[in-house]
N, C-alpha and C positions, 0 to 999 in steps of 0.2 A: 504494500500500500504506500502511496506517495504521502510521506509525512508532512511535506511542505504544503500540501492541500491546495495547490494552485493559487496561492495568495500573493504572488509577486506584484500584481497590479495594485491590490489594496495596500500593500506595504509601501510601494513607490508613491502612491497618492498621499498616504498618511505622512510619510517622511517629508515629502515636498511641502505639504501644508504646515507641518511643524517647523521646518526650517524657515519658512516665511514668517511664522508667528514669533519665532525666537531670534530672528536676525541671523539664522544660519548657524547658531552656536549650539553644540551639544554639550551637556554637562558631564562629560566623562569623569568618573572617579569622585564625583562630588556626593558626599553623604547628605548634606542639607541642601535645601533649595537655594537658588540664587538669592542673594540678599541676606542670608543667615549670618549673624555676627559670631565670629569665633570667640569674642569676649564673653558673650552670653551663651552658656551651654544649654539653655532651655530648649527643649524640642517642642515646637509649636504644632498643635494639631487642630484640624478643622473637622467638624462632624457634618456630613451631608446625608440627611435622612434621620429624623429625630423621633421615630416611632420607638416601640419597645425594644426591638433588636438593636437599633441605632444607639439608644440610650445605654443598653447593656454593653455594646462594644466600647462606648466612651468610658463607662465604669471600668472595664477591663484594661483599657489603655492607661487610665489614670492610676490604676492599682499597681502598675509595674513599679520597679524600684528606681526608675530613672526620673530625671528632672523634666517633667512634662507639664505643659499648660494648654488648656483648651482656649483658643483665641477667636474662633468663629464657628457659627452654626448656620445651617441652611435647611429649609424644608418648604414644601409646597403650601403647608397649612400652618397658620399662626398658632392654633391651639396645640398642635403637636410640639412645635418648638418651645412654646411656653411651658408645657408640662415637663418636657425633657430638661430644660434649663433649671426648673425648680428642683427636680429630683437630683440633678448633678450637684447643684450648689449646696443642697442639704448635707451631702457627704464630703464633697471636695471643694469647699468654698475657696480655700487658698490656691487651688489649681485652676480655677475658673476665672477667666478674664474676657467676658463676652458682653460688652456693653451693647445697647440697642443698635448702635451704628454698625455692629458686626454680627447682627442677627438678620439673616436674609430670607425673605419670604417670596415664593413664586417659583416658576419653572426655570428661571435663569440665575437664581441666586447662588447656585453651586460654583459658578465661575469666580464670583467675588470671594466666596469662602475659601476656595482652593488657593487663591492667590496669596492669602495671608498666612499660610501654614507651611511647615516642613513635611508633615505627614497628614494624609487625608483618610478619613474613615468613610467609605462609600456604602451606605446602608439604606438606600431607598428601595421601593419595589424594583425587582430585577430588570424590568423593561428599560429603565433609565441607565442601567449599569454601563452599557457600551459607551454612551456619550460622556458620562461622568469620568470613566476610566481614561478615555481618550484625552479628555481635557487635563486630567491630573498628570498624565505622562507628558503632554505638550508643555505643561508648566514645570516639569522636572521634579515632581513630588514623589516621595515614597507613599505606598498605598496599603491599607487594609481594606478589602472589599468582601462583602458577604456573597455567598452563593445564592442562586445561580448568577452567572455573569452575563447572561443574555437569554432571550426567549425565542429567537429565530435565527435563520442562517445568516442574513446580513449582519445581525448583531454579533454573532460569533466571529465572523470574518473581521469585523472592526476590532474586537478584543484581541484577536490573534495578531493583527497588524500592530496595535498599540503595545502588545506584549513584546514583540520583536524590538521595538524602539526602546522600551523600558530596559531591555537587556543591554542595548548599546549605551544607554545613559547610566547603567549600573544602579538602577532604582530597585530597591527591595519591594516586592509585592507578595503579600500573604492573602490567601483567599480562605473564607470561612468554611472550608470542608474539614471540620475540626477533627475528624477521625485520623487524618494525617498527622495530627499533633497529640494523639492519645496513646498512652503507654502500651496498652494491650495490643493495639493494631501495629504499632512500631515493632514491638518484640516478636509478634507472630510473623510479620512480613519479613523480618530479618531471617527467620528460620525457613520460610518458604523460599526466599532468595538463595539460601544456603543449600537448597535441594533436599531438605529433610522429608518432603512428601512427594518429590518428583515433579514431573510436568503436570500442570493443571489441565485436566481434560473436561471438566464440567463444574457447574456451580449453581447456586440458587441464592438470590438476594431479595429481601422483603422489606416493605414498609406498609403494613396493614394496620389501620387504626380507625377511630371513629370520626375523623375529620377535624376541621378547625372552625374558627369563628365565622359568623356572618354579621355584616353591618347593614341593616335595612335602609332602604331609601327614606330620606326625610324631605319634608316640604321645602320647596324652593331650590333644591339642588339642581344644577345643570347636569346633563348626562355625563360630562367630563368629570365633574366632582363626584357624582355617584360612583362611577367606575374607579376613580382614584381611591375613594374611601373603602370600597369593597373590592380592592385590587386582586385578591386571591382568586377571583372567579372569572377573570378576563385574561386571555392569553397574551395580549400585548403588554400586560403588566406582570403577569405571574408565570405563564408558560404551561399551566396546568400542574397539578400536584406531582406528576411524574417528574417534572423538571424542578419545581420549587422545593420539594421535600425528598423525593425518592432518589434524587441525584446523589445524595450521600452514599447510598448503598451501591448504586451504579458505579460511582467513583472507586469504591473498594474492589469491584469486579475488575475494572481496568488496572488498578494498582496490582492486584494479585496476578493478573495476566501479563502485566508490563506491556500492554498493547491496547489498541482500540478496535472495536468491531468493524468488519468490512461490510456487513449487511445486518439488517434488523427487520424482524417481522413480528406481528402480534395482534392482539384484539383488546377491545375495551368498550365501555358503554356508560350510560347513566342509568343505574338500576335502583339506587336508593335516594340520592340527593338530586331530585328531579325538578324541584320548584324553581320559579323564575329568580329567586334570590341567589341561586347557585350559578347565575350567568351562563357561560358557554362550556365550562369544563366538564370532563368525565369524572365519575367517581371510582372507576377501576380501570387498571391497565395490566395486561399480562403480555410480556415481551420476551422474545428470544434474541440474544446478542450472539452473533456468529463471528468468530475471529478467523484470521487468515490461516491458522493451523487446523481449522475444522472444529475446534472446540466450541461448545455452546454454553452460555450462561443464561439461566432462566431468571427473569426479573418480574416481580409481582408487587403491585401497590393498590390499595383500595381505601376508600373512606365510607365504610358502612358502620352504622351504630349498632351496638349490642352484639358484636362478633368477637371472636378471639383475636387479640392483637398480636402482631409479630413484627419486630424490627430487628433483623440480624442478617448474617451472611454465612453460607456454608460452601465449601469447595472440595472437590475430589481430585486427588492427584494419582499418578501412576504408582506411588509408593505409600499413600496414606490419604488422610483427609483433615479438614480444619473447620472449626466453628468460631465465629466472632460475633460480638454484639457491643453496643455502645455502653452497656452497664459494666464495662471493664472485664468482660469474659473473653478468654482466648485459649483455645485448646487445639492440640495436634495429636493425631493418632497415626500409627503405622498401618500397613496393609492388613495386619492381623488384629487390629483393634486395641493394641497396647498404647497407652498414653506416652507421647514423646515429650510434651510440654503442657503445663497448665499455668496460666498467668495468675499471679497474685495481685489482685487489684486494690488491696488495702493500702490506703495512703497515697494512691496515685493522684497526680496533679489534675486539676480541672483543665481539659483540653482547650476550652474557650479562653482561659487565662493564659495557657501556654502559648497559644498563637501570638498573643500580644507580648508576652515576656520575651520570646525569641526574636520577634520582629524588632522591638525597641532595643534589645541588646545589640543586634547587628548594626542598627543605626547609630547608637551611642558609641560603638567601637569603630565606626567608619568601615564596616565590612559589608561586602555585597554577597549575600547568602541565599536569598529567597527569590524564586522566579515561578511562583505558583500559577501565574496567570495562564500560561500556555496549557499546562496539563489540566487546569480547572476548566478552561474553555472547551477542551476536547471531551472531558467527562460531561460537561453541561450539554455539549452537542450530542453526545450519545443519548442523553435523556430526551432532548428535543427530537432527535430522529425516532426515538421510541414513540413519541406523540404523533409524529407523522405517520408511523406505521399503524397505530391503533385507529387514528382518525380516518385513514384512507383505505385500510385493509390491504395495502400493497407491500411488497418487499422493498425496503428502502436501502439503496446503495449509498455508502458513506460519501464518496467523492461527489456523486451527482447531487445528493441532498445538500451538502455543504455549499455548493455553488448556486443554489436556488435563489431566485430573486423574489422573495416572499416576505417583504418587510411588513411587520404588523403594526409598527408605530404610526400614530396619527400624523397626517401631513403638517398640521399646525398644533402647537402646544399652547393652549390658552383655555380659560375657564368656559368661554362660550363656543369653543371649537368642538367638532364632533369626532369621536373615535371612529374607527373603521367598522366596528361591529355595533349595531344598534338594535334595540328591541322593537317588536311589532306593536300593534295598537293595544295588545293585552299585556305588554311588558315582558313578553317572552323573547329570549335571545335565540338565534339560530344555533343549533348544535350539530357538530359534524356527523354525517351519516356515511359509514364505510361503503365504498363503491359508488358514492354520489358526490364526492368532494375531491378536489384536486388540491394537494397541500404543497407540492413542489413542481 
């Protein structure tokens, strides 16, 4: 498989635009952004996206042992920024320096916030991640960004192009696929890579749960505001739960295989969460990921209430098998069923905190260590291609799908603009019907 994924044109266009924006200067070897004072060793951070996860990410950044100060915040909504600011000040008052003039509201406030910081935390709904990451790299900033990093093929291409430039600028980028920073996963993956269970020939990854929040429509909302408030149920913002949530488990499949699938096929539907408040997304997906060596990983996710929950991963190798889960469990067995390794999760660090501890340590030490963006983009694209497969009922080929021109973002971002997907006269949104819809 062509790992460069035919992205040369996108990279050339991005690098050309960035050179124009920065006067043709790349920041090779620079830990802090241009304008950082060597006299002041404070690492200035900006928070872009002030919801619960964004606020949590800011807490984790501020909890590291380094001299960090929050200097700017941006969000589309005033109430979310206000709530986030209040919560952060209550715990870290001495580390918060965000006066009103550095609190930016609206769709374009991210640019102003990014300009004021050395490190940016990008934690908006994922549909905005490509343009926010692109801007952060253009401005020469280190980045923590939540998963997923995009929701469609054009967004993934944009992230991959920006990731290439981030490497050239030696910008550290950590992505919130936190299992990559979790002790049991790291220890088990070392043993898999040491060939303790042989070649991985099959596997199963799951995120089966009862679903997440719903935010009902309120009087006076424009369609854009309603979809932004209820972002989990619209693909231009969320990507469906196979992308927004199940990407964690899919990323583990790719990590264990040390590869990305060449083709994907599957099935899905709306069987339980069928009301108009659930927008356009499915509530279940079952997908097969086929890799170039012929091995197949089975992927399953669903949002059904009152069912048995399962969030974990299992893999079978030529010399044994492995079980992993986010609750610090990790076990390997040989081909005869004898335990090779059992992870002791007692006292293990919180992986959400570890992400920030390791990122800010690298920045403080002027080290270039993290380039999560490329591998995260490819795992996110694996999940996106899974959605393409379940929505269409077709076998999805990686290279063909990645180069698709199927941009989900609205043409204009403003409160009175219309998203591309709209409800009918009864408030019902169109839902993909396999065999009746073209996704790429």
